[in-house]
N, C-alpha and C positions, 0 to 999 in steps of 0.2 A: 431686740428686735421691737423696731419702731410700732404704735402704736398711734389711730385716729380714730376721730369722730367724722359722720359724716352727716351733716346737716341738711334737710332738706324739707321741699316742700311736696309731697306727693299730690296732684293735680289729676292721674291720668292712669292708664295699667302701660301706658308706652313711656312714660317718667321713669316708674318706678325698676321699670324691667330696664332701662337705660342706665340709669342709678347702681342695678344691682352689679349690669355686666361690666362695670366701673369697680366698684367695692371686689368684684371676683376678679378682676386683676389685680387690684392690689394688693387680692390677701395671695394669689398668686406669685406675686413678686416679693413675699416675705416681710410683707405689715400686717398688723393687726388690725382688720375695720370693726371699728364700736356701728351697727346700723340695726335700724329698728327689724328688718324683714332678717337678719343673719342672728339675733335675739329671737324671731316667732318659730325659726327652724327649731333651732335648740327647747325651746320652749312655748309649746304651740300655746299655752295659757297666756302669756305675757309675761314684764315683771312683776315680780312681786307685791313693790309697790306701785304708786299707779305712773300714768303714764307721764305725766307733768314732773313727776318729780322724779322719777327716770330720766329725763330730755333735760332736765337743770342740772342733773348730775353730771353726765357726762358736758353737754358745755362749757361748765364751769370746773371740771377738775381734768377733763381728758388735755393731757399736753398739746396734740396737736387739732386741730379740725380745718378740716376740709366744708368750706359751705358750697352746695355745690347752685353756684348762682343759675334762679331765673326768674323772669320780671315777678312770680304771683312770689316766691319768696324775700326779693327783694321790698315786694308789698310790706308784708310781714315787718321787715325790719324799720320801715318806716313808719310803722301803726296806719296803714291808709288797705289793709283787704277788708274786704264788707266783715260788719257787727255779723261774727259766730261761726266765722271761715278761719282756716290755717292755723287753729288752735295751739297745735304741737312746734309749727314750724315759727310761732310768733313767741312761743315759750323761750325755745331755743334763739331766739333771736333776739330778743331781750335781755338774754344772758349772755349774751356774745359782747355787744354793745357795750353791755356794763364792766364788762372783763378788760375788753379797749379802753374804755376811760378811766377804769382803775389801773391802768399802765403806763398813766401818760400820752395816751397814744403811742408807746411803740410797742408794732406787734409783731413782732417773728413766728408766732403759733399758728395762726390764723390767715388761710387763705381761700382767696375765692376760686374754682373751677368750673368754667363755663364748656358748655357740648356745642353750643350754635355762638355762633359771634353776633347774632341777630339778641339775644339775651346780654349781652355787652353795654347794649346803650341802654337797660335798663336799672343798670348800677347803683344801689344807694349811695349819696354822695360820701360818705362817710368812708365807704368802705373803697372807693374810688381812686383812694392816695396810695394802695396800695397794693404791691405786685400782683397777678392773677392770671390763672393757663390756664390754655385750651385742654380740655382730657386728654383727645387724642394725640394730637399734633405735641404737647408739653408733659407727655406722661414720662418720660427717661427724665424729667427737670422735676415732678412730681417726687418721682419715688430718689430723686439726688437732696431733694429740700427735707425730705421727710429723715432721710440717713443719712446728710449732713449732720443736722442738727443737733439727730442721737450724739453722733462720732463728738460734738463739740461740748454736748452734756455731759459726756462720759471721762472726755480727756480734761473738764475742767475738773470734776470726782477724784478724777483720779490724781490729775497734779495738786488737788488738797489733800489727796495723804501723803504721798508722795515728795510735799514739796522740800523736808529735809533730806530727804533721800536722793535727790536729784536734780541738777540743774538744766535739763536736756531739752529745749525747745521743739524737738521733732513732734510732728503731729503723728498723734496714735491712732493706728488704723484698724477697724475692725474686719477681721476675716471672712469673706467672701466664699462662695463655691458657687459654678457652675457649670450645668449638667455636659456633655458629652453630646457634642451633637455634627449631625451634619445636614442639617435644616438647609434648604438653597436660602439666599435674601428673594426679600419682598422691597420691589420697587416703591410698592404706594398702599396706602390701607385704608380707606377714611368706609364710615357708619360702619354696620354688624354691630352695634351693639345691642341690638336684639338676640341675635345668633350666637353669638358666645355668652351672651348668658345663661342660654339655652346646653352650650356645648361644654361650658368649664365645671359646671359641678358633677357631668358624668366623666369626667376626666381624674378628677380626683381618685386620688388611691385609693379612698374609702367608700368610694361610691360603687352603686352595687352592677355588673353587667362590665363586658368590658370596653365599652367607649363609645362611640359611636359616629356614624357615617351620615356623610354630607351628599346627597347627591344633587340633582339639576341640570337645566339643560347646557350643553357645551358654552362656555366662556365668561359664563356667572363670579367664576371667581373661587369655584370650589378650592380650587390649591392653594389660592392664596390667603383663602380662610383656615384652612386647617392647620396651615404655617404657622400663623398669629395666634390658634388658639394652643399649638405646639408651647409655644413661646414664653404662655401667657399661664399656664397649667405647670410647666416645668419648674421654675425656683422653688425650691427644698422641697418637691416632692418626685424626681424624678433623675436617677443619675447617667442615662442614656438617652438620646432621641434618635431616631434612624426613621430616617425618608426612604422608602420606596417608593419609583413609579411603573409602571408600563405603559406613560405614556410614550407611542413611537415618534411621535412630530408633538412640534412645538411651531406655535404662529406669535410673534411679532409682526410689528408696525412695514419690515421690508416681505414680510414673507412667509410660509412657512419652512422648518427648519428639522434636521433629523436629530431627533432624541434618542436613537434606538442604544450609543453606546455609554448612556445612563445609566437605562432601563433595565427589568426583567422580563422575561418573558411570558411566564408562567410562575405555578401557583411552587413546583422546587424548585425552582429558581428562586424565587421569594424565602424560600428556608433556607436554602446555601448561604443566601447575602445575608439572613437573620444571624446562623450557625459562624459565619465568619467574623460578623458584627460584635458574636460574645466570644471570641477566639474558639472554638471547638471548631478546625478544619477539620477532625475527623468526621462529623456527623453530616458531610457532603459526596464521603464514599462510604455511609453504609447505605442499605438498599433504600429504594424510594421510600418504598411503604413503612419503614422506621422512621422514617426522619421526623416524621410531624409528634412524634412522640417524643424524640432526642431532645427536638427546639422545644417544644412545652419543657421537659427537666432543664434544660440549660437557663429559660426564663425563670428557673425557679428559685426563688432570694435575690431576685434581682430588681430596682425598680427603672426596669425600661420604657418607654412612649415609643410606641409604631404610628406610624405616618407612612399610611399607603394608598396610593394614587393613582386617578385614570382607572379605575378597576374592570370599568368595562367592557376593555379590551381584552381581560381573559377568558379563555370558553367557559360556555358552564358549568363545564366539572371540576376546572381549576378553582372558579367561586366557590362552588360545594363545597370543594373543600374547606377555603381558608373560610367557610362562615363556622364548620365541622369547630379547627380549631382554636378562633378564636371564643368559643363556648367552653372549651378548657384553659384559656387563658392563667394564671398565677394573680392572686387580688391584685397585687403588688404592679400588675404591669394593664395597662390599659393601649388602643389603639384609636387612629382616627382613619376612616376611609372617604375615600372619596370616590365617585363616580356619577356618569352618568344614569337615566334613571332604568335602570337595567338590574344592577344588583339587589336580591333579597336579605335580609339580615335579619337579626330577632335585638338587635342592640337600640340608642335613640337614631331615629331616622330623620333627619334633617334636611327639609328639602327648600334647598337657595332660590328665592328668587329673584328678581331685579334690586339694582341697586334705589335705593331711594331717590328720590331728587335733590337732597341734601346732600347726600353723598358724594351724589354720580357728579353734581355743581365743585365740591371740593378738589376730585379728581382731574375734571379739568382745569380747577383754578390751578392747583399743581404744575399738570404739563406744561400748563400754557407760560410760567416759567422760564421757561428755557426756549418760548415760539412764540415770540412775535407774534407771529401773523393769525395765531389764536387769541391772545393775550388781546390784543385790539379787536376779537368779536363780540357785538354785543351779547346781554343776558336771553334777548329774545332770540337768535342766532344759537345759543346754545341748549338752553332749553328746548328747543326745535332738534335738535341732533338725539338731546336725552329721549325722548319723543320718539324719535324715527329708530334708534336701536334697541327700543323696547328697555333701557335702563341695562342693556347686555353688557359687562365690562368689558372684555373681548371688542365688539362694535364701538364702542364706545371709546375706549384707545387704540384702537388701528383707525379709527375715523378723525377722530382729535390729531392723531400725528401725522394724516395727508396732508392737513391745513397747513399749509408755507413750502408743501415743497412739490415737485412737480410741475403740473398746472393747478393745482389746490390751492384759490391764495383768499376760498370763503370756505364755511360750516357749509353752502350749498351744492359750490362744491366737491367736496370729500364724500357727501352725501350720494351726489351721482356718482362721482367715480368706483363707490362701496355696492354701486347697484351694478354697476359696470360689472363687475365680476373680470378684475382683469388676471388676466395669462401667469398662473405661478403665483399671486396673491392675494388669495378668493376667502378670504374670511369666510360669508359667506356657505363656501364649502367645508371649510376645515369645521366650522361648528356644526352644519343641519348636511353635511353627505351622509353622515353610516344611518343617518333615515330611510334614505330611499332603497339599500340595501334591505331595510325590514320592513317596508309597507306591504303588507298581501296587497292583493288587486282592486278589492272595497274597501280599502286603508287610503288608498294611491288618489281611487276617484275622489273618495270622501275631499278630500284634503284640496286637492284642484278644483272642486264645486266651491270650497271657503276660500279658493282663491283670488276671487271676482270682488264680493261682498265687503264692502266698509265696515259696515253696521251687522250686530248679532244676527243669523237666520232659526228660524226654526227647526227642530231638527225634522220634522215634517216633511219640508219644501228640501232640505239638503239629501234625507231617502229620496223623494222624487227625483231629483236631478242628476244623481248622480246614481240612480239604480237600482238601491242597493235596500232590502228591505228595512224596517224600520230597525226589529230589534237587532239586528245586527249592523244596523247604522250606530243605533244607540251604545253599545258594547263598542262600538270601532272609538268611539266619542270620547269615553269615558275611559280606555287606554291611552287615546293623543291625548287625553289633557293632562293623564299623570307623565306623561315624555314632556311637558311644555308645550305641545303643538300649538293645543287649539283650547278657549279660555271662553268655560261656560256661562250663561247667565241664566238669569229670571230662574235658578231652579233647574237645572239642565235642561231648557225647554228650548233654549239655542244654543248658536255657539260665533264664535269667532275667530277667524287663524290669527295667529301672533305675525304680528304685521313682515316682521322680517324671514318668516316662512315661507309668507304669501310670495316674495318677494323672489326664494329661492330655488322655488317650486317652479313661477313661471319662466323662468330661465332655466334649472335643468329637466323638467318633464312638455316640454312645449307642445306634446303632441298629444298626452292624456288633459294637459286644460284646457288647448286647440278646442276639442272634443267636447270638454267639462259645457266650456264659451258657449258651443251650438247649442247643448241640449239648456243649455241656463236662457238662452236669444229664443228657442221656441216656446219655452217653456209662459217666458214673456210676453210674448205677442197673444200664445191663446188669453192668460189672463187680462192683457189689455182690451181683447178684443170682447172678452165675454162683461166684462165687469165697465169698460169704459162707453165711448160714446154717448148717450141720453140716459143711458142706468143708472139716474142720480143716487137712485138708493142703493144700487150696490155700488158706490166710491166706498164705502169704508172697509168695503173685499179688500178693494184695488191698494188703499190708502194701508193698508195690514200688512199686505205684503210687497209695499214696493222699495222695501231691503235688499228685495233678490231680482227686485226688476230695474232698478235705475243699474247695476252695476253690468244688466244687460243690453242698455241701448248703445253703446260701442258695438257693438255687435252689431246691433239693429242699424246702428246709420251702414256701416263696412258693405254692408250688404244692397240689395238691387232696391230701384229706386223705391218702386211700385207700395211694398212692404212698409217702405220708412213712412213715405207718406198716410199710410194707412195707421200707420200706430201715428202717428204725428195727429191724426182730424182726430182717434177716439181716444186719445187724450186732451185736447183740447179746453173740455168744460168741467174735466179730473181737476188738472192744474189752476186753474179758473176759482174753481170752488173751494179750492181748499188752498189758497194758496202758494204755490208751489212757483213763485215768478222767477227765482233764477234756473230752476230745472227745465222749465220754459221756454227763457229768454236762449238757452243753451244748444236746447232737443232744435226749436225753431229756425237761430240762426248755421246752424250745419246744413237741417237739413232744407232749409234754402237753396246751398251750396248745391248738395246733391242735387236737387230737381233744376238745378241751371245748369250742370253739368250733364243731367240726362235734359237739357231744353223741354221741362215740363213747366212751362212759364207761369202755367193758369197755379199750378201746387207750392211754385215757388212765391207767388204774390200771396197767397195765404201762409205761408212761412212765416211772410215779411208784416203780416197784418197784427200777426199774434206779437213779433219782436212790436213792434209800434202800438198793440194795447199795456203790454209792460211798461214803456216807456209814458205811457196814459196814468195806469195807476202810480207810476212815480211821480208824477207832474212835473215832466223834463217837456216841454212844448213843443220847443225845436226840434228836438229828436223825433216828434209824434210826427210833426210839419212833414221832418226830413223821409222818414219808413212811409208815410201819408206818397209822397213821391215816386219810391221805390214801387210800393206795391200800384201805383198805377201804371206804370212803367213793365213790369211786369206784367198785368192782366190785358195792358194794349197789345202787345207781342205775344196775346195768346186768344185775344179774341173776343172776349165773354161776353156771359149777357146780360142783362138789366142787372141782374139781384146784384151782383160785382161790383156794375159802375153803383149803384147806388150804396154799398156798402164802401165805394170807395169815395167818391161824396163824402159819405159819414164818419172815415175817419180823419177828417179834414177839416170836419167842423168840431171835432174833439181836442185837435189841435189851436184853432183860434179860441174853444171856449175856452182853454188851460191857456194860453196866453192874452184872454181877457177881452182879446175884441168880439165881442157878442156879436152886433151888427153881422162881420161875418160867417160865427159859426150858425146864425138863425138861418143866412141863404144858403149855407153846405146843406144842414139839414133840413131844409127845408126840399131843397135840391133831391136827393138820397129819397123823402117821403114822396114827394111828386112822381119819382121816374117806380119807385114802387105799388103808387091808389094806377099806374096804367094797365097794372095787371088786374088782369078780372078778380082772382078773390084774396082776400083776404088773408094775412101769411103774420109770422114770425116777428120777421124780420121789420114789416110796414108796424110795427108793436116798439121795435128795439127802434125804429126811425122819429116816431113818434113820441115815447120819450123824452132819447135823446133832445131832440128838440125842444121840449119841452122844460125841459131843466136850462138851457140858452138862454129862454124867453124871461126865466124866472129870477137868472144872473143880471139880466135887461133890466127888467123893474116891469117886464107885462107880463104879469101878474095873470090878469084875467086867461090874457091867453094861456099863459100855462098851467093853466084849472082846464080850460077848455079840449087841450091838449092832452095832460093827464089824464081826464077819465075818459076819453077816446082811445088813450094805449093800453090801460086796466081794459076799458071793454073787450078789442079787441086781444088782448091778453088770454083773459078770461074765455074767449071763443073757442081759439087756437088750442089752449091749453099750453100756456108759455109762464112754466110757474117762476123763473127768473124774474119777467117783466112785468108782474104779477105783484112780487116783492118788492121791486127796487122803483115801481112809479106809486105804490102807500108810502114807501119813506119817499119820495118826494113831492105827495103832500103831507105827507110830516111837516116837510121843509118850510111849504106854501104855509099854511097855517102856523108856522112859526114867523115866518115873514110878514103875517098879517098880525102877528101877536094873540092867534085866537091858541091859547095856552092848553085850554080843556080840550079841544077840537085835536090839535099836535097832542097831547096825551094818548088818545084815544088810536088815534093814529098810527101814532109811532110803536105801543105795545102791540098793534094787529100788522105791520111791519117785521117787527123783533122775531115777532113766533114765528109770522111766512120764511122769513133768513135761518132761523134757526129749523125749521122742517125740511130747508134746502140744505142745512150745515155747508153754505157758504157766508166762509171768513170774511171775505170784508164786507158785505153787502151786512152781517152782524156786527161787527165794530162800527160801521157808517151809524145804525142802528141803533147800538146802543148810547154812545155818541150823541145823538140827536134826542134821543130818550131822554139823557143823564141832564140836559141843557135845559129840557122844556120844564125836567121837576126842580132842577134849580128857579126858574122862576118862576117855578110854584113854592119855593122858600119849604120847598122838599129837599133839603143838601143830603142829609142820611138817607133816604131811599135810592138820590141818584148815585150817593157814593159807588155800589155794587156795577153799574152799568158805566161809568166814567170807567172805573178801574180795568172792567174788562175788555172794554175799548183802546185803551192803552196795551193791556195783555195782546192783542192781536195785532195790532198797529206794527206795535214792536214785532212780535215774530213777523212781520211780512216786511219790516222795515220799509216800511209807508210815511213818506212825508207826514200825513194827517193825525201822526203820535201827537205833534208838536199839541196842535187844537184839542185833543183828549186829554193833555195830558192839565192845562191849561184849566177846561172844567172838573180835574180829577183837584187840583189847587186849591179850585175855589169851593169845590168840597170841606176839604180840611181848613179852610182858614175861616168860613163862617160860624159863627157863636154856637150854641148849642140850640138845640128848638126846644120850645116849650109845647 
């Protein structure tokens, strides 16, 4: 039997597990594997000698060596790993280098095996000259290399012994035995090293227990994994492998097809199939209650591996009977079961989750070899396909196969096709259809509720919207988690729905989904009205509930105009204070269209005004002026009062100010202030207009006028209780002190304005004040103290997508580049 030593560097549990899975595959294929993990299985205390000597002996004396190639191992081979790390791998690598050198570069017995093609980029120059293997793709060739080398050695030995007895040059072949098997062929297999590492030990004849159950959602590749595990477990261990499936329907790229001619329909039929396989047809004629015992008797003394597939289709009674007979299996027999999450078993239970990204990309690359349209798809599109199908093997392959067929020329087309649920070829129905029949009314409402949000939402909100009491909701969510329908977050306090389940539920249960959508919208409306408007201290409540509010907005947009405009008004300050610019833009633009359709030009003007403000934040002067004209047009048709006329003037002023036309901006802001001054009472709007006028004056170099107007704006804002303008005007006074070079006053004002902005939780103000204060502290020579403020400004501006992030980064760079303070 060929013998091989595996040299690797254990940098993580994942690395350890995938090396073990590979070693198990080799061992199951008749190879004697020397691996530190196997030694520790046999001797918990490790080798008798020290590990360095053990490693040296294996690297020097074992005929065949496989190097598990990774960047970290190659660093050890090249002597470039950090001091004190990778000592075991470095010891082995050093001895392997000497071994190759002693053989004058002739190397038949040492090979590199890589798991990931990315590792090949780091291979040491000395080893790059020799052939290397990819662990999964080239596994059969690895076995050939090991076995052919041994055959050659034995042939030489035999030839030397018999050189005077025979002149034959025929090759000497070693006898090879393969188990009898009816395992179906598998088209492709990538990844799952961790799962195989867990399964294979339980399939060894010496293992305790009857074997293992693979369960998980439909389409995850349970059957394929079971077949692969059986293939790896069989050589040398089993004489017969029997595959039986209860699957009545299978799915391929062309649609579902009937599997019933090949399926067993129940426990009794399963026993009969096993009996026939064991050449005991008389068992099939025995009374049903005697057959389990007779099958066990027939299995005794055999080395049989059973693969029992899709057991969720069996009745509960049949499942129980099957588990009972498995508990009486002879030690030399094992079984692998597969099921969607229904069967209760006592053996190893492996819950199969989605493919990891690497395996999914390998699967797509394999399909793309015969699919030019898919082959042309860029990696971002492939990653999108993996994300949107949730790593579900069936959905991934089905969708990939649609690319280049019918009207699907791209992955985007194929994903749209998947969601359209084509008649007679619906993988979503195939995978998730059986869920519907098993949902209780409460579960159905919970899942329908979760079909709207894209972010995790709290259990309390799920219970409230679905009208299911919280204890029942929690129990249902745990059950749905075990069925891989929902995903828990934050210690099972929040949940989200698996994306493709959400798509299916929205299509298959429109009525209950619409009902929960109405409840979601009603709840969102109440939250917005109670916690929005000018209730600034309640904005954190609204922000915390935003994952349940955002999904309700489409329902509110589709409702009546009056309700929608009330929602927009209530959210205006909330959006600004939290920097939800994208959300504000999208809602305002749609609400403007709804208002126009309802001939509500007054509200249409306000919605266009909100869009203009977003453009102002983003420093797009042309767009601000365009939207200002749009606002003016709406309000002209609505015959508005003085307040809206003044705000329209101010909006033009903001556009001119951005464009650098400061004289025009001063004229527009002055016009706005004059209109508001014609009113009897000072107002918040007057404070806003006066503050805006001062900013244009300061930019125009008119610092004296700016100072007067800023103090006036601050006085009015304090009198009328406009905390936002108090903070803004204080920040602008900071800017004025900076303009004049009065850095000490600027520091005092800057700290006060930042405090006010933080009290308001107004993100854009906090960023602006932080940037100013950082700049002031830099001018005062205190760059270490300035750095946290510059960093905060960069963080917030980045989150907001504000162009001002460039200025903030300059301040942060200046903090890093100055010499240390003394």
